[in-house]
GUFI-419660 format. One record per residue (C-alpha): residue number from 0; x, y, z; residue in one letter. Coordinates in steps of 0.001 Angstrom, whole numbers, plus 500000, padded with zeros to 6 digits. Layout:
BEGIN
(NUM, (X, Y, Z), 'A') ...
// end
This chain:
BEGIN
(0, (435684, 159566, 744314), 'M') (1, (439145, 160831, 745091), 'G') (2, (442302, 159667, 743317), 'L') (3, (443481, 157664, 746369), 'R') (4, (440164, 155815, 746573), 'E') (5, (440241, 155128, 742828), 'K') (6, (443773, 153704, 743023), 'L') (7, (442837, 151557, 746031), 'D') (8, (439820, 150209, 744143), 'E') (9, (442089, 149278, 741206), 'L') (10, (444377, 147439, 743643), 'R') (11, (441551, 145467, 745226), 'Q') (12, (440070, 144490, 741852), 'Q') (13, (443513, 143614, 740471), 'G') (14, (444366, 141372, 743434), 'L') (15, (440983, 139697, 743093), 'K') (16, (441547, 139032, 739349), 'D') (17, (445051, 137655, 740011), 'V') (18, (443846, 135334, 742745), 'D') (19, (441074, 133894, 740553), 'S') (20, (443339, 133255, 737548), 'S') (21, (443868, 129575, 736656), 'Q') (22, (446294, 129707, 733708), 'D') (23, (449451, 131527, 732713), 'L') (24, (447918, 133255, 729703), 'D') (25, (445308, 134906, 731940), 'R') (26, (448021, 136113, 734368), 'I') (27, (449939, 137662, 731495), 'N') (28, (446802, 139438, 730271), 'D') (29, (446196, 140874, 733768), 'I') (30, (449786, 142125, 734007), 'R') (31, (449519, 143935, 730684), 'V') (32, (446053, 145299, 731531), 'K') (33, (446948, 146631, 735002), 'L') (34, (450606, 147587, 734729), 'L') (35, (450970, 148422, 731073), 'G') (36, (451514, 151929, 729694), 'K') (37, (447835, 152203, 728793), 'K') (38, (446584, 150548, 731971), 'G') (39, (444112, 152073, 734464), 'P') (40, (446822, 152939, 737011), 'I') (41, (448684, 155063, 734461), 'K') (42, (445383, 156582, 733415), 'E') (43, (444447, 157421, 737012), 'A') (44, (447825, 159024, 737691), 'L') (45, (447203, 161557, 734937), 'R') (46, (444863, 163219, 737444), 'G') (47, (447810, 164093, 739673), 'M') (48, (448209, 167362, 737782), 'R') (49, (445105, 168617, 739546), 'D') (50, (446546, 167870, 743011), 'L') (51, (448337, 170283, 745263), 'S') (52, (452111, 170151, 745548), 'A') (53, (451729, 168669, 749038), 'E') (54, (449408, 165817, 747979), 'E') (55, (451221, 164907, 744751), 'R') (56, (454224, 163006, 746297), 'P') (57, (451944, 161171, 748714), 'K') (58, (449709, 159924, 745888), 'I') (59, (452795, 159037, 743823), 'G') (60, (454181, 156945, 746698), 'Q') (61, (450798, 155289, 747161), 'F') (62, (450621, 154464, 743442), 'A') (63, (454083, 152862, 743585), 'N') (64, (452987, 150741, 746559), 'E') (65, (449936, 149554, 744603), 'I') (66, (452111, 148735, 741564), 'R') (67, (454518, 146774, 743783), 'D') (68, (451664, 144869, 745472), 'D') (69, (450176, 143903, 742130), 'L') (70, (453584, 142931, 740700), 'T') (71, (454335, 140684, 743686), 'R') (72, (450869, 139096, 743483), 'A') (73, (451233, 138478, 739734), 'I') (74, (454712, 136922, 740083), 'E') (75, (453593, 134786, 743027), 'S') (76, (450585, 133534, 741085), 'K') (77, (452709, 132912, 737988), 'R') (78, (455173, 130811, 740007), 'A') (79, (452283, 128894, 741559), 'E') (80, (450709, 128136, 738171), 'L') (81, (454049, 127165, 736608), 'E') (82, (454746, 124755, 739457), 'Q') (83, (451244, 123318, 739137), 'A') (84, (451819, 122822, 735407), 'K') (85, (455109, 121019, 736089), 'I') (86, (453480, 118838, 738756), 'N') (87, (450659, 117903, 736380), 'A') (88, (453154, 116984, 733663), 'Q') (89, (455212, 114901, 736073), 'L') (90, (452098, 113117, 737296), 'A') (91, (451106, 112381, 733717), 'K') (92, (454531, 110984, 732869), 'E') (93, (455050, 109034, 736070), 'T') (94, (456059, 105403, 735517), 'I') (95, (454953, 102841, 738051), 'D') (96, (457970, 100542, 738125), 'V') (97, (455938, 097922, 739985), 'T') (98, (453644, 097365, 736989), 'L') (99, (454449, 094514, 734585), 'P') (100, (456358, 095638, 731524), 'G') (101, (454948, 095666, 728018), 'S') (102, (455807, 092642, 725925), 'A') (103, (458646, 093292, 723479), 'V') (104, (458360, 091659, 720095), 'S') (105, (461380, 089436, 719502), 'Q') (106, (462725, 087909, 716350), 'G') (107, (463574, 084274, 715858), 'Q') (108, (465871, 082263, 713616), 'P') (109, (464638, 081621, 710098), 'H') (110, (462791, 078306, 709786), 'V') (111, (465589, 076823, 707661), 'I') (112, (468163, 077960, 710214), 'Q') (113, (466063, 076256, 712882), 'Q') (114, (466318, 072982, 710942), 'I') (115, (470092, 073435, 710520), 'I') (116, (470544, 074228, 714217), 'D') (117, (468538, 071134, 715146), 'Q') (118, (470707, 068967, 712906), 'L') (119, (473946, 070509, 714167), 'V') (120, (472908, 069946, 717796), 'D') (121, (472000, 066341, 716988), 'L') (122, (475303, 065535, 715282), 'F') (123, (477406, 067301, 717901), 'I') (124, (475635, 065101, 720442), 'G') (125, (476773, 062069, 718436), 'M') (126, (480400, 063193, 718494), 'G') (127, (480620, 064891, 715099), 'Y') (128, (482620, 068057, 714524), 'E') (129, (481268, 070960, 712474), 'V') (130, (483365, 072188, 709541), 'A') (131, (482244, 075391, 707822), 'V') (132, (483940, 076160, 704520), 'G') (133, (484043, 079025, 702038), 'D') (134, (481194, 079533, 699586), 'E') (135, (483742, 080404, 696893), 'V') (136, (485630, 077163, 696300), 'E') (137, (488291, 075684, 694066), 'E') (138, (487224, 073374, 691257), 'D') (139, (489825, 070927, 692581), 'H') (140, (487985, 070420, 695872), 'Y') (141, (484429, 070925, 694626), 'N') (142, (484736, 068306, 691865), 'F') (143, (488044, 066555, 691307), 'E') (144, (488673, 065486, 694909), 'M') (145, (485146, 064045, 694920), 'L') (146, (485806, 061734, 691958), 'N') (147, (484498, 064202, 689389), 'L') (148, (487353, 064935, 686921), 'P') (149, (486874, 067662, 684345), 'K') (150, (485530, 065321, 681671), 'D') (151, (483185, 063435, 684010), 'H') (152, (479580, 063402, 682642), 'P') (153, (478141, 063764, 686161), 'A') (154, (479359, 067364, 686194), 'R') (155, (476398, 068115, 683958), 'D') (156, (474155, 067233, 686925), 'M') (157, (475405, 070360, 688701), 'Q') (158, (475198, 073469, 686546), 'D') (159, (477822, 075710, 688089), 'T') (160, (478505, 079411, 688641), 'F') (161, (482173, 079838, 687687), 'Y') (162, (484192, 082835, 688886), 'V') (163, (487257, 081734, 686905), 'T') (164, (487947, 078413, 685141), 'P') (165, (489362, 077100, 688429), 'E') (166, (487230, 078958, 690999), 'V') (167, (483485, 078662, 691451), 'L') (168, (480544, 079133, 693777), 'M') (169, (480406, 075765, 695500), 'R') (170, (477656, 073456, 694275), 'T') (171, (477753, 071391, 697476), 'Q') (172, (479340, 071503, 700925), 'T') (173, (481166, 068211, 700205), 'S') (174, (484510, 069955, 699495), 'P') (175, (484935, 070204, 703265), 'M') (176, (484933, 066409, 703429), 'Q') (177, (488024, 066259, 701198), 'A') (178, (489707, 069066, 703118), 'R') (179, (489007, 067427, 706476), 'M') (180, (490295, 064030, 705308), 'M') (181, (493537, 065625, 704115), 'E') (182, (494385, 067022, 707545), 'K') (183, (492820, 064409, 709863), 'H') (184, (495120, 062139, 711851), 'D') (185, (493407, 058744, 711589), 'F') (186, (495826, 057205, 714058), 'S') (187, (493932, 059142, 716753), 'K') (188, (490505, 057853, 715748), 'G') (189, (487839, 058096, 713058), 'P') (190, (486777, 061296, 711312), 'L') (191, (483160, 062260, 712054), 'K') (192, (482132, 065581, 710575), 'M') (193, (479274, 067595, 709111), 'I') (194, (479461, 070696, 706963), 'S') (195, (476384, 072955, 706882), 'P') (196, (476122, 075944, 704570), 'G') (197, (474792, 077623, 701445), 'K') (198, (475412, 076202, 697987), 'V') (199, (474771, 077567, 694497), 'Y') (200, (473638, 076055, 691205), 'R') (201, (472393, 077553, 687989), 'R') (202, (468853, 076287, 688444), 'D') (203, (465773, 078129, 687294), 'T') (204, (463874, 079188, 690399), 'D') (205, (460506, 077488, 690715), 'D') (206, (458385, 075846, 693399), 'A') (207, (460974, 073140, 694146), 'T') (208, (464282, 074614, 692897), 'H') (209, (466416, 077606, 693810), 'S') (210, (469765, 078892, 692560), 'H') (211, (470775, 079205, 696220), 'Q') (212, (469868, 076658, 698868), 'F') (213, (471310, 074879, 701911), 'H') (214, (473021, 071578, 702524), 'Q') (215, (474306, 069675, 705506), 'V') (216, (476890, 067181, 704253), 'E') (217, (478152, 064529, 706611), 'G') (218, (480905, 061937, 706618), 'M') (219, (482318, 059227, 708863), 'V') (220, (485688, 057649, 707961), 'I') (221, (487340, 055003, 710078), 'G') (222, (487877, 051275, 710390), 'K') (223, (485028, 048768, 710131), 'H') (224, (482376, 051315, 709067), 'I') (225, (479426, 049605, 707347), 'T') (226, (476195, 050408, 705526), 'M') (227, (474368, 049447, 708714), 'T') (228, (476083, 052334, 710489), 'D') (229, (474869, 054659, 707733), 'L') (230, (471271, 053460, 707956), 'K') (231, (471259, 053728, 711743), 'G') (232, (472535, 057294, 711525), 'T') (233, (469872, 058267, 709003), 'L') (234, (467155, 056732, 711178), 'E') (235, (468279, 058870, 714109), 'V') (236, (468134, 061981, 711902), 'V') (237, (464680, 061155, 710530), 'A') (238, (463241, 060447, 713960), 'Q') (239, (464750, 063612, 715413), 'E') (240, (463123, 065791, 712750), 'L') (241, (459899, 063952, 711975), 'F') (242, (459046, 061655, 714875), 'G') (243, (459979, 058410, 716583), 'D') (244, (457590, 056244, 714571), 'E') (245, (459330, 056762, 711228), 'L') (246, (461546, 054220, 709517), 'K') (247, (464198, 054590, 706813), 'V') (248, (464626, 052528, 703678), 'R') (249, (467536, 052657, 701242), 'L') (250, (467237, 052323, 697465), 'R') (251, (470135, 051853, 695030), 'P') (252, (471212, 055027, 693252), 'S') (253, (474318, 056632, 691762), 'Y') (254, (476626, 059388, 693020), 'F') (255, (480224, 059745, 691799), 'P') (256, (481671, 060101, 695303), 'F') (257, (480011, 057050, 696896), 'T') (258, (479948, 053350, 695992), 'E') (259, (477520, 051822, 696593), 'P') (260, (475165, 054821, 696530), 'S') (261, (471637, 054984, 697887), 'V') (262, (468603, 057226, 698042), 'E') (263, (467049, 057325, 701502), 'A') (264, (463284, 057377, 702003), 'D') (265, (461436, 057856, 705283), 'I') (266, (457986, 056703, 706282), 'T') (267, (455507, 059408, 705317), 'C') (268, (455078, 061494, 708462), 'F') (269, (451572, 062532, 707386), 'N') (270, (449987, 059100, 706880), 'C') (271, (452625, 056946, 708653), 'L') (272, (452947, 054682, 705633), 'G') (273, (449255, 054240, 704770), 'K') (274, (449436, 056358, 701617), 'G') (275, (448338, 059961, 701045), 'C') (276, (448715, 062846, 698606), 'S') (277, (451989, 063989, 700181), 'I') (278, (453739, 060651, 699548), 'C') (279, (451758, 060015, 696340), 'K') (280, (450164, 056992, 698005), 'N') (281, (453489, 055171, 698341), 'T') (282, (453830, 055548, 702094), 'G') (283, (457414, 056815, 701630), 'W') (284, (459078, 060202, 701066), 'I') (285, (462505, 060636, 699482), 'E') (286, (464664, 062853, 701683), 'V') (287, (468381, 062506, 700891), 'L') (288, (471244, 060821, 699073), 'G') (289, (474014, 058837, 700717), 'A') (290, (476388, 055926, 700296), 'G') (291, (479718, 054380, 701220), 'M') (292, (482606, 056714, 700457), 'T') (293, (484171, 055867, 697085), 'H') (294, (487716, 054407, 697290), 'P') (295, (488912, 057020, 694789), 'N') (296, (487758, 059818, 697122), 'V') (297, (489685, 058248, 699981), 'L') (298, (492756, 057667, 697850), 'R') (299, (492886, 061251, 696511), 'M') (300, (492722, 062586, 700070), 'A') (301, (495662, 060396, 701086), 'G') (302, (493584, 057806, 702971), 'V') (303, (494265, 054118, 702315), 'D') (304, (490941, 052544, 701171), 'P') (305, (492256, 049081, 702066), 'D') (306, (492470, 050138, 705726), 'V') (307, (489774, 052777, 706101), 'Y') (308, (486249, 053146, 704833), 'G') (309, (483174, 055098, 705689), 'G') (310, (479949, 056699, 704572), 'F') (311, (478769, 060089, 703424), 'A') (312, (475356, 061717, 703152), 'F') (313, (473842, 064994, 702044), 'G') (314, (470813, 066540, 703760), 'L') (315, (468721, 069368, 702331), 'G') (316, (467376, 071587, 705155), 'P') (317, (465207, 073482, 702654), 'D') (318, (463543, 070242, 701536), 'R') (319, (463245, 069036, 705121), 'F') (320, (461473, 072286, 706046), 'A') (321, (459094, 071930, 703073), 'M') (322, (458248, 068349, 704044), 'L') (323, (457956, 068988, 707767), 'K') (324, (455635, 071976, 707449), 'Y') (325, (453799, 071114, 704239), 'G') (326, (455189, 074100, 702302), 'V') (327, (454655, 073629, 698584), 'E') (328, (456813, 076456, 697206), 'D') (329, (460464, 076778, 698272), 'I') (330, (460412, 080442, 697280), 'R') (331, (458198, 081196, 700275), 'D') (332, (461249, 080717, 702502), 'F') (333, (463214, 083463, 700718), 'Y') (334, (460647, 086213, 700166), 'Q') (335, (460967, 087599, 703714), 'N') (336, (457232, 087680, 704329), 'D') (337, (457111, 088028, 708113), 'V') (338, (453516, 086761, 708185), 'R') (339, (454750, 083481, 706698), 'F') (340, (457984, 083154, 708677), 'L') (341, (456468, 083819, 712113), 'T') (342, (454337, 080681, 711786), 'Q') (343, (457401, 078619, 712706), 'F') (344, (458229, 078867, 716383), 'D') (345, (461671, 078438, 717887), 'Q') (346, (461120, 074765, 718559), 'K') (347, (460504, 074145, 714869), 'G') 
// end
Protein backbone atom coordinates (compact mmCIF):
# COMPACT_ATOMS: atom_id res chain seq x y z
CA MET A 1 0.00 0.00 0.00
CA GLY A 2 1.38 3.35 -1.04
CA LEU A 3 1.73 6.33 1.29
CA ARG A 4 -1.19 8.19 -0.36
CA GLU A 5 -3.49 5.20 0.10
CA LYS A 6 -2.38 4.82 3.72
CA LEU A 7 -3.07 8.49 4.47
CA ASP A 8 -6.48 8.28 2.77
CA GLU A 9 -7.34 5.22 4.85
CA LEU A 10 -6.41 7.13 8.03
CA ARG A 11 -8.71 9.97 6.92
CA GLN A 12 -11.66 7.67 6.26
CA GLN A 13 -11.25 5.85 9.58
CA GLY A 14 -10.77 9.14 11.45
CA LEU A 15 -13.91 10.69 9.96
CA LYS A 16 -15.83 7.54 10.81
CA ASP A 17 -14.61 7.63 14.46
CA VAL A 18 -15.48 11.34 14.77
CA ASP A 19 -18.96 10.85 13.38
CA SER A 20 -19.73 7.99 15.79
CA SER A 21 -18.51 9.85 18.89
CA GLN A 22 -21.22 10.71 21.45
CA ASP A 23 -19.33 12.64 24.15
CA LEU A 24 -16.73 15.36 24.38
CA ASP A 25 -14.13 13.20 26.11
CA ARG A 26 -14.17 10.76 23.18
CA ILE A 27 -13.73 13.62 20.67
CA ASN A 28 -10.73 14.89 22.60
CA ASP A 29 -9.19 11.40 22.61
CA ILE A 30 -9.63 11.14 18.82
CA ARG A 31 -8.00 14.54 18.27
CA VAL A 32 -4.96 13.56 20.32
CA LYS A 33 -4.78 10.11 18.69
CA LEU A 34 -5.03 11.33 15.07
CA LEU A 35 -3.42 14.76 15.12
CA GLY A 36 -0.96 14.47 17.97
CA LYS A 37 2.82 14.36 17.56
CA LYS A 38 2.81 10.59 17.97
CA GLY A 39 -0.31 10.03 15.87
CA PRO A 40 -0.55 7.78 12.78
CA ILE A 41 -0.46 10.70 10.33
CA LYS A 42 2.88 11.89 11.70
CA GLU A 43 4.09 8.30 11.67
CA ALA A 44 3.02 7.80 8.04
CA LEU A 45 4.72 11.01 6.93
CA ARG A 46 8.07 9.68 8.11
CA GLY A 47 7.96 7.54 4.96
CA MET A 48 8.24 10.65 2.79
CA ARG A 49 12.02 10.35 2.94
CA ASP A 50 11.76 7.40 0.58
CA LEU A 51 9.80 9.42 -2.01
CA SER A 52 11.20 11.20 -5.00
CA ALA A 53 11.64 14.96 -4.92
CA GLU A 54 8.69 15.28 -7.32
CA GLU A 55 6.27 13.21 -5.21
CA ARG A 56 7.26 14.63 -1.81
CA PRO A 57 5.44 18.05 -2.07
CA LYS A 58 2.33 16.39 -3.49
CA ILE A 59 2.13 13.95 -0.57
CA GLY A 60 2.84 16.78 1.88
CA GLN A 61 -0.04 18.83 0.44
CA PHE A 62 -2.30 15.79 0.57
CA ALA A 63 -1.36 15.17 4.22
CA ASN A 64 -2.20 18.79 5.09
CA GLU A 65 -5.60 18.42 3.40
CA ILE A 66 -6.30 15.29 5.47
CA ARG A 67 -5.24 17.09 8.67
CA ASP A 68 -7.53 20.02 7.82
CA ASP A 69 -10.47 17.71 7.03
CA LEU A 70 -10.07 15.88 10.32
CA THR A 71 -9.65 19.14 12.27
CA ARG A 72 -12.83 20.60 10.76
CA ALA A 73 -14.75 17.37 11.45
CA ILE A 74 -13.52 17.26 15.06
CA GLU A 75 -14.41 20.92 15.73
CA SER A 76 -17.81 20.52 14.07
CA LYS A 77 -18.57 17.44 16.16
CA ARG A 78 -17.32 19.15 19.32
CA ALA A 79 -19.63 22.13 18.71
CA GLU A 80 -22.53 19.77 18.05
CA LEU A 81 -21.94 17.82 21.27
CA GLU A 82 -21.47 20.99 23.34
CA GLN A 83 -24.74 22.40 22.02
CA ALA A 84 -26.48 19.10 22.73
CA LYS A 85 -25.12 19.18 26.29
CA ILE A 86 -26.41 22.74 26.77
CA ASN A 87 -29.82 21.80 25.34
CA ALA A 88 -30.06 18.81 27.67
CA GLN A 89 -29.18 20.98 30.66
CA LEU A 90 -31.72 23.61 29.67
CA ALA A 91 -34.39 20.96 29.22
CA LYS A 92 -33.59 19.56 32.64
CA GLU A 93 -33.81 22.97 34.29
CA THR A 94 -36.87 24.19 32.43
CA ILE A 95 -39.61 25.56 34.70
CA ASP A 96 -43.19 25.17 33.60
CA VAL A 97 -44.69 28.43 34.83
CA THR A 98 -48.18 27.04 34.29
CA LEU A 99 -47.72 24.43 37.03
CA PRO A 100 -48.98 25.23 40.54
CA GLY A 101 -46.26 26.51 42.83
CA SER A 102 -44.90 24.61 45.80
CA ALA A 103 -46.44 25.53 49.13
CA VAL A 104 -44.25 27.88 51.17
CA SER A 105 -44.19 27.31 54.90
CA GLN A 106 -45.32 30.46 56.68
CA GLY A 107 -44.98 31.52 60.26
CA GLN A 108 -47.77 32.74 62.47
CA PRO A 109 -48.09 34.92 65.55
CA HIS A 110 -47.28 33.28 68.86
CA VAL A 111 -50.37 31.84 70.57
CA ILE A 112 -50.19 34.46 73.33
CA GLN A 113 -49.89 37.21 70.73
CA GLN A 114 -52.97 35.76 69.04
CA ILE A 115 -54.90 36.14 72.31
CA ILE A 116 -53.64 39.73 72.73
CA ASP A 117 -54.54 40.61 69.14
CA GLN A 118 -58.02 39.17 69.64
CA LEU A 119 -58.51 41.24 72.78
CA VAL A 120 -57.15 44.41 71.17
CA ASP A 121 -59.47 43.99 68.18
CA LEU A 122 -62.42 43.44 70.52
CA PHE A 123 -61.75 46.53 72.63
CA ILE A 124 -61.02 48.76 69.65
CA GLY A 125 -64.41 47.67 68.33
CA MET A 126 -65.94 48.88 71.60
CA GLY A 127 -64.33 52.30 71.27
CA TYR A 128 -61.27 51.81 73.47
CA GLU A 129 -57.89 53.28 72.62
CA VAL A 130 -54.67 51.29 72.96
CA ALA A 131 -51.89 52.76 75.11
CA VAL A 132 -48.51 51.01 75.03
CA GLY A 133 -46.04 52.09 77.69
CA ASP A 134 -42.39 51.47 78.53
CA GLU A 135 -41.35 48.25 80.24
CA VAL A 136 -38.91 50.24 82.38
CA GLU A 137 -41.13 52.42 84.56
CA GLU A 138 -40.93 54.89 87.41
CA ASP A 139 -41.86 53.73 90.89
CA HIS A 140 -44.13 56.78 91.07
CA TYR A 141 -46.40 55.52 88.28
CA ASN A 142 -46.03 51.79 88.89
CA PHE A 143 -47.01 52.02 92.57
CA GLU A 144 -47.69 55.40 94.12
CA MET A 145 -50.14 56.68 91.50
CA LEU A 146 -52.04 53.40 91.93
CA ASN A 147 -52.59 53.91 95.67
CA LEU A 148 -49.51 51.94 96.67
CA PRO A 149 -47.23 54.29 98.69
CA LYS A 150 -43.77 53.10 99.64
CA ASP A 151 -44.84 51.68 103.00
CA HIS A 152 -47.97 49.96 101.67
CA PRO A 153 -48.03 46.23 102.63
CA ALA A 154 -49.57 45.29 99.27
CA ARG A 155 -46.22 46.03 97.63
CA ASP A 156 -45.09 42.70 99.03
CA MET A 157 -47.61 41.05 96.68
CA GLN A 158 -45.46 42.14 93.73
CA ASP A 159 -41.81 41.23 94.15
CA THR A 160 -40.08 43.74 91.92
CA PHE A 161 -36.98 44.03 89.74
CA TYR A 162 -35.51 47.43 90.63
CA VAL A 163 -33.07 49.21 88.30
CA THR A 164 -32.58 52.06 90.78
CA PRO A 165 -34.56 52.90 93.94
CA GLU A 166 -36.94 54.94 91.77
CA VAL A 167 -36.87 52.99 88.49
CA LEU A 168 -38.01 49.42 87.97
CA MET A 169 -39.18 46.81 85.49
CA ARG A 170 -42.93 47.35 85.56
CA THR A 171 -44.88 44.77 87.53
CA GLN A 172 -48.12 45.59 85.70
CA THR A 173 -49.30 47.64 82.72
CA SER A 174 -51.52 49.74 85.04
CA PRO A 175 -49.07 52.70 85.07
CA MET A 176 -50.49 53.64 81.67
CA GLN A 177 -53.87 54.14 83.32
CA ALA A 178 -52.44 56.86 85.57
CA ARG A 179 -50.55 58.44 82.67
CA MET A 180 -53.63 58.45 80.44
CA MET A 181 -55.84 59.98 83.16
CA GLU A 182 -53.32 62.78 83.69
CA LYS A 183 -53.50 63.94 80.07
CA HIS A 184 -57.12 63.07 79.16
CA ASP A 185 -59.59 65.91 78.64
CA PHE A 186 -62.74 64.62 80.35
CA SER A 187 -64.77 67.55 79.08
CA LYS A 188 -64.64 65.84 75.66
CA GLY A 189 -65.93 62.49 76.91
CA PRO A 190 -64.97 59.45 78.98
CA LEU A 191 -61.58 57.75 78.93
CA LYS A 192 -61.73 54.19 77.57
CA MET A 193 -58.34 52.54 77.23
CA ILE A 194 -56.44 49.27 77.37
CA SER A 195 -52.72 48.74 77.81
CA PRO A 196 -51.27 45.43 76.60
CA GLY A 197 -47.66 44.45 77.20
CA LYS A 198 -45.01 42.48 79.06
CA VAL A 199 -44.57 42.76 82.82
CA TYR A 200 -41.91 41.45 85.20
CA ARG A 201 -41.95 40.05 88.72
CA ARG A 202 -39.40 38.17 90.76
CA ASP A 203 -41.35 34.92 90.70
CA THR A 204 -39.78 31.50 90.63
CA ASP A 205 -40.60 29.96 87.27
CA ASP A 206 -42.84 26.91 87.56
CA ALA A 207 -45.87 25.43 85.82
CA THR A 208 -48.11 28.42 86.62
CA HIS A 209 -45.66 31.30 87.26
CA SER A 210 -43.08 33.15 85.20
CA HIS A 211 -40.78 36.09 85.92
CA GLN A 212 -41.99 37.58 82.63
CA PHE A 213 -45.58 37.39 81.44
CA HIS A 214 -48.25 39.48 79.70
CA GLN A 215 -51.10 41.67 80.84
CA VAL A 216 -53.88 43.60 79.21
CA GLU A 217 -55.02 46.27 81.66
CA GLY A 218 -58.18 48.19 80.93
CA MET A 219 -59.95 51.22 82.34
CA VAL A 220 -63.08 53.28 81.74
CA ILE A 221 -63.44 56.65 83.52
CA GLY A 222 -66.41 58.92 83.02
CA LYS A 223 -69.71 59.96 84.54
CA HIS A 224 -72.29 57.45 85.75
CA ILE A 225 -70.07 54.37 85.30
CA THR A 226 -71.31 51.44 87.41
CA MET A 227 -70.37 47.90 88.41
CA THR A 228 -72.98 46.69 85.93
CA ASP A 229 -70.96 48.27 83.13
CA LEU A 230 -67.90 46.38 84.37
CA LYS A 231 -69.69 43.04 84.49
CA GLY A 232 -71.18 43.54 81.03
CA THR A 233 -67.74 44.31 79.63
CA LEU A 234 -66.22 41.21 81.20
CA GLU A 235 -69.04 39.05 79.82
CA VAL A 236 -68.30 40.32 76.32
CA VAL A 237 -64.61 39.46 76.78
CA ALA A 238 -65.33 35.97 78.13
CA GLN A 239 -67.76 35.15 75.35
CA GLU A 240 -65.39 36.44 72.69
CA LEU A 241 -62.57 34.18 73.89
CA PHE A 242 -64.41 31.14 75.21
CA GLY A 243 -67.88 31.02 73.68
CA ASP A 244 -71.32 32.59 73.78
CA GLU A 245 -72.73 30.23 76.40
CA LEU A 246 -70.45 31.38 79.22
CA LYS A 247 -71.49 33.63 82.07
CA VAL A 248 -69.46 35.79 84.46
CA ARG A 249 -69.76 36.01 88.22
CA LEU A 250 -68.02 38.49 90.50
CA ARG A 251 -66.65 37.69 93.96
CA PRO A 252 -65.43 40.24 96.53
CA SER A 253 -61.66 40.63 96.67
CA TYR A 254 -59.03 43.26 97.44
CA PHE A 255 -56.78 45.36 95.20
CA PRO A 256 -55.26 48.66 96.35
CA PHE A 257 -56.28 50.55 93.21
CA THR A 258 -59.96 49.54 93.13
CA GLU A 259 -62.79 49.81 95.66
CA PRO A 260 -64.84 47.71 95.69
CA SER A 261 -62.62 45.02 94.16
CA VAL A 262 -63.73 41.73 92.64
CA GLU A 263 -62.39 38.49 91.24
CA ALA A 264 -64.15 37.46 88.04
CA ASP A 265 -65.01 33.83 87.31
CA ILE A 266 -66.41 32.44 84.07
CA THR A 267 -68.50 29.35 83.50
CA CYS A 268 -66.14 26.43 82.90
CA PHE A 269 -65.83 26.21 79.12
CA ASN A 270 -65.06 22.48 79.33
CA CYS A 271 -68.12 21.28 81.28
CA LEU A 272 -70.33 24.40 80.92
CA GLY A 273 -70.87 24.56 84.67
CA LYS A 274 -71.53 20.87 85.38
CA GLY A 275 -68.22 20.32 87.16
CA CYS A 276 -65.01 18.70 85.89
CA SER A 277 -61.32 18.35 86.70
CA ILE A 278 -60.45 21.65 85.00
CA CYS A 279 -62.76 23.70 87.26
CA LYS A 280 -62.22 21.36 90.24
CA ASN A 281 -65.90 20.43 90.09
CA THR A 282 -67.04 23.97 90.88
CA GLY A 283 -68.35 24.80 87.43
CA TRP A 284 -66.39 28.09 87.49
CA ILE A 285 -62.88 29.21 86.51
CA GLU A 286 -61.16 32.29 87.94
CA VAL A 287 -59.84 34.45 85.11
CA LEU A 288 -59.11 38.02 86.23
CA GLY A 289 -59.24 40.78 88.82
CA ALA A 290 -61.22 43.99 88.51
CA GLY A 291 -63.14 46.63 90.41
CA MET A 292 -64.31 50.22 90.56
CA THR A 293 -61.41 52.65 90.34
CA HIS A 294 -60.33 53.80 93.81
CA PRO A 295 -61.06 57.49 94.57
CA ASN A 296 -57.43 57.97 95.62
CA VAL A 297 -56.26 56.82 92.17
CA LEU A 298 -58.58 59.33 90.53
CA ARG A 299 -57.56 62.11 92.89
CA MET A 300 -53.80 61.58 92.39
CA ALA A 301 -54.28 61.77 88.62
CA GLY A 302 -56.13 65.08 88.96
CA VAL A 303 -59.62 63.65 88.38
CA ASP A 304 -62.41 64.69 90.75
CA PRO A 305 -63.87 61.46 92.26
CA ASP A 306 -67.06 63.32 93.20
CA VAL A 307 -67.76 63.93 89.50
CA TYR A 308 -66.11 61.01 87.74
CA GLY A 309 -65.85 57.31 88.43
CA GLY A 310 -65.09 54.18 86.54
CA PHE A 311 -63.77 50.65 86.54
CA ALA A 312 -60.50 48.89 85.87
CA PHE A 313 -59.57 45.30 85.10
CA GLY A 314 -56.48 43.23 84.42
CA LEU A 315 -56.45 40.32 81.97
CA GLY A 316 -53.72 37.70 81.75
CA PRO A 317 -53.30 36.51 78.13
CA ASP A 318 -50.90 33.78 79.28
CA ARG A 319 -53.52 32.39 81.67
CA PHE A 320 -56.26 32.78 79.07
CA ALA A 321 -54.16 30.76 76.60
CA MET A 322 -53.55 28.04 79.22
CA LEU A 323 -57.27 27.80 79.99
CA LYS A 324 -58.45 27.98 76.40
CA TYR A 325 -56.12 25.28 75.10
CA GLY A 326 -55.75 23.12 78.20
CA VAL A 327 -52.01 23.82 78.60
CA GLU A 328 -50.83 22.81 82.05
CA ASP A 329 -47.35 24.37 82.08
CA ILE A 330 -46.89 28.07 81.25
CA ARG A 331 -43.26 27.41 80.39
CA ASP A 332 -44.36 25.58 77.24
CA PHE A 333 -45.23 28.96 75.73
CA TYR A 334 -41.67 30.28 76.14
CA GLN A 335 -39.49 27.33 75.15
CA ASN A 336 -39.83 27.98 71.40
CA ASP A 337 -40.71 24.40 70.55
CA VAL A 338 -42.15 24.79 67.06
CA ARG A 339 -43.93 21.43 67.34
CA PHE A 340 -45.90 22.84 70.28
CA LEU A 341 -46.50 26.35 68.92
CA THR A 342 -47.75 25.28 65.48
CA GLN A 343 -50.72 23.54 67.10
CA PHE A 344 -52.39 26.94 67.48
CA ASP A 345 -53.69 28.25 64.18
CA GLN A 346 -54.13 31.91 63.31
CA LYS A 347 -57.74 31.93 64.41
CA GLY A 348 -56.72 30.86 67.90
